[in-house]
Every structure is written in C-alpha cells, then in structure tokens.
C-alpha positions in Angstrom: 3.7 58.8 51.5 6.8 59.9 53.4 7.7 63.4 54.6 11.0 64.0 56.4 11.0 67.5 57.8 14.2 69.2 59.1 15.6 66.3 61.0 18.8 66.6 63.0 20.4 63.3 64.0 23.5 62.8 66.2 25.9 60.1 67.2 26.8 61.4 70.7 28.1 64.9 70.1 28.7 64.4 66.4 26.0 65.7 64.2 25.4 63.4 61.2 22.2 65.0 59.7 21.9 68.8 59.7 18.3 69.6 58.8 17.4 67.0 56.2 14.0 67.5 54.5 12.7 65.3 51.7 9.5 63.6 50.5 8.6 60.4 48.7 5.4 59.9 46.7 3.7 56.6 46.6 4.9 54.4 43.7 8.2 56.3 43.2 11.8 55.2 43.2 13.7 57.9 45.0 17.5 57.8 45.3 19.8 59.6 47.7 23.3 59.9 46.5 26.5 61.3 48.1 30.0 60.5 49.2 31.0 58.1 52.0 30.2 59.7 55.3 27.7 62.2 53.9 24.9 60.8 56.1 23.0 58.5 53.6 22.8 55.5 55.9 21.9 57.7 58.8 19.0 59.1 56.9 17.6 55.6 56.3 18.2 54.6 59.9 16.4 57.7 61.1 13.4 56.8 59.0 13.4 53.1 60.1 13.7 53.9 63.8 17.2 52.6 64.3 18.4 56.1 65.1 16.1 58.7 66.6 16.5 62.3 65.4 17.0 65.0 68.1 14.6 67.3 66.3 12.5 67.5 63.2 9.7 65.1 62.2 9.2 62.0 60.0 5.6 61.4 58.8 4.7 58.2 57.1 1.2 57.8 55.5 0.0 60.7 57.7 1.3 59.3 61.0 4.3 60.7 62.9 6.8 57.9 63.2 9.7 60.0 64.5 9.9 58.3 67.9 8.4 55.0 67.1 10.4 51.8 67.5 11.7 49.9 64.6 9.3 47.0 64.9 6.3 49.4 65.0 7.6 51.1 61.8 8.0 47.7 60.1 4.4 46.7 61.1 3.2 50.0 59.4 4.8 48.9 56.1 8.4 50.3 56.1 11.2 47.8 55.7 14.9 48.4 55.4 17.6 46.2 53.7 20.7 47.3 55.7 24.1 48.0 54.3 26.2 44.8 54.6 23.0 42.6 54.2 23.0 41.2 57.7 21.2 37.9 56.9 21.0 35.1 59.4 24.0 33.0 58.4 23.1 29.9 60.3 19.6 29.7 59.0 18.6 28.3 55.6 17.3 30.5 52.8 13.8 29.5 53.6 14.2 30.2 57.3 15.6 33.6 56.5 12.6 34.4 54.3 10.2 33.1 57.1 11.9 35.6 59.4 10.9 38.4 57.0 7.2 37.4 57.3 7.5 37.1 61.1 4.9 39.9 61.8 2.4 38.5 59.3 -0.6 36.2 60.0 -2.0 35.9 56.4 -0.4 32.5 55.7 -1.9 32.1 52.2 -0.5 35.5 51.1 2.8 34.7 52.7 3.0 31.6 50.6 2.3 33.6 47.5 5.0 36.1 48.4 7.4 33.3 49.0 6.7 32.0 45.4 7.1 35.5 44.1 10.6 36.1 45.6 11.7 32.6 44.5 10.6 33.6 41.0 12.5 36.9 41.3 15.7 35.1 42.3 15.6 31.5 40.9 19.0 30.8 42.5 17.4 31.1 45.9 14.7 28.6 45.0 17.5 26.2 43.8 19.3 26.6 47.1 16.4 27.0 49.5 17.8 24.4 52.0 21.3 25.9 52.0 22.4 28.1 55.0 22.6 31.8 54.3 26.3 32.0 55.4 27.4 29.7 52.5 26.0 32.0 49.8 28.1 34.4 47.8 27.9 38.2 48.4 25.5 38.7 45.5 23.3 35.8 46.6 23.2 37.1 50.2 22.1 40.5 48.8 19.3 38.8 46.9 18.3 37.0 50.1 18.4 40.3 52.1 16.1 42.0 49.5 13.8 38.9 49.4 13.6 38.8 53.2 12.5 42.4 53.3 9.9 41.8 50.5 8.4 38.9 52.7 7.2 41.6 55.1 5.2 43.0 52.1 6.5 46.6 52.6 4.7 49.6 51.1 8.0 51.5 51.4 11.3 49.6 50.9 14.5 51.2 52.1 17.6 49.9 50.3 21.0 50.8 51.7 23.9 50.4 49.2 22.6 47.2 47.5 25.5 47.2 45.0 28.2 47.4 47.6 31.0 44.9 46.9 29.2 43.1 44.1 30.4 42.2 40.6 29.0 44.5 37.8 26.8 41.7 36.3 25.2 41.0 39.7 24.7 44.8 40.3 22.9 45.0 36.9 20.6 42.1 38.0 19.9 43.6 41.4 18.9 46.9 39.8 16.6 45.2 37.3 14.9 43.4 40.1 14.4 46.7 42.1 12.7 48.2 39.0 10.6 45.1 38.6 9.4 45.1 42.2 8.5 48.8 41.9 6.5 48.2 38.7 4.9 44.8 39.5 4.1 45.2 43.2 3.8 49.0 43.2 6.3 49.1 46.1 7.7 52.5 46.8 11.5 52.4 46.9 14.0 54.7 48.7 17.4 53.8 47.4 20.7 54.9 49.0 23.5 54.2 46.7 27.1 55.1 46.0 26.8 53.9 42.4 25.1 57.1 41.4 25.0 56.2 37.7 23.0 53.0 38.3 20.8 54.6 40.9 19.8 57.6 38.7 19.1 55.4 35.8 16.3 53.6 37.6 15.0 56.4 39.9 12.3 58.9 39.2 13.8 61.6 41.4 17.0 62.1 43.3 18.5 64.0 46.2 22.2 64.8 46.6 23.6 64.8 50.2 26.8 66.5 51.3 28.0 66.7 54.9 24.6 65.9 56.3 22.8 68.4 54.2 20.7 68.1 51.0 22.3 70.3 48.4 20.4 69.4 45.3 17.1 67.7 44.3 15.6 67.2 40.8 14.3 64.5 38.5 16.8 61.8 38.1 17.2 62.4 34.4 18.0 66.1 35.2 20.6 65.2 37.8 22.3 62.9 35.3 22.8 65.9 33.1 23.8 68.3 35.9 27.5 69.1 35.5 28.3 69.3 39.2 26.7 65.9 39.7 28.5 64.4 36.7 31.9 65.7 38.0 31.4 64.6 41.6 29.5 61.4 41.3 29.3 60.1 37.8 32.9 60.3 36.8 32.1 62.1 33.5 
C-alpha cells in the first residue's frame, strides 16, 4: 500500500531524514519507534505532505505522492492524527467530527461513521455538544482519532497517541487502534515513544536512530531483541 524509498527530508540546512526506506502492506499495523529527535514525526509529515522530501519517493497505492499537497493526500485516503492532537478547541465535538468529513459527499455513510466513532468512544457521544477545548487530554486524543476516522482513511498515521496520557487511557487508546484495524480493515502506521505498547499491537516494526532506520522485523521479534529491549523497553 505504501512504499517510502530513500527519502531525505530537511529543515533548512538540518537534515532530519537520511535515506529512509520502508513499506506498509494493506491491513497491517506498522510501528516506528525511536528516541526523541530521531525523525519519527518528520517521517509521518513527509508521508502526509506537510514536509516535502528533497529526494527519494513516496508511493501510495501505486501513485507517487512525494510532491502532492496535504489535502490531495487526504483525499486519496491517507489521514494523520498529529502529535499534540490539534483539535479545534472552540468547536463542539460534533463540529470537530464534521470537519473530519469535510471532503466527503456521501452523507448517509458519514452518518454511519459518526455513529461508529461515537460507539468507539462513548464519552464523546455523551459530550457531543461540549467544546473540544473543555475536554481532558485523553478525551481530546479520542476526538483527534475520531476526527481522522471521519475522513474514512485507508491509511491512518498516528503520531504519539499516548503522549502525556494516564496509563489507563493509553491502554484504552491502544485497544481502540487494534479494534479499528480489525473491524474496519484500516491500515495503521503508528509512531510511538511507548515502544512496549506499540510493539504489542503492531505486526511489524522499524527502529529509527538519527534519521536512519537501523532495524526492522516482526514486532514480536523486536520485543525479544536485546538491543531494542535495552534501548526502548527498559528491560
């Protein structure tokens, strides 16, 4: 579904990604783990069109999206939940979710998807008329994921969904990620500092260090890899 081939992405003169190559198969949960500043978020932003690589290519579903704009990429079925959530704080929960479906015209299907996300996150259904800015961090993360799902993505990019959340909420978020993958068939590319949680739900994983991929394997194998355990799992 997605093939990233030897991309180099810069911020001014600072090189953030140094020849990243990876692939994502349809229906998989892929995770990219690494320390702060390794280039994880830049990888997602390069895929979603927020940052344009200086060289290399990104192919989604057979089409080159390397230089496409973000809204074109969203319309093709790739949607990102950014780090820090970035919901619309002044808008209600329902209005935030409507924004997620902005590019869609299939009103009946949008209605079904609205019911689906409200079922995924009952707390949002209960507070649907509340403004997004009044929600807790965990509830805002639920809203950000739900807003992305309202675009009905084929590939969902999740950037640090556990950041700053209580362990119980983190557990709930990761259960929902698995459920969306299994029930909707949504392919998921997960960037996450909580490597332990990420590898538990992923099929395969990549390890990023200083803008370069240094390891890739099945998630279960990476959990048993001593270098990964020492560096990222704290065991």
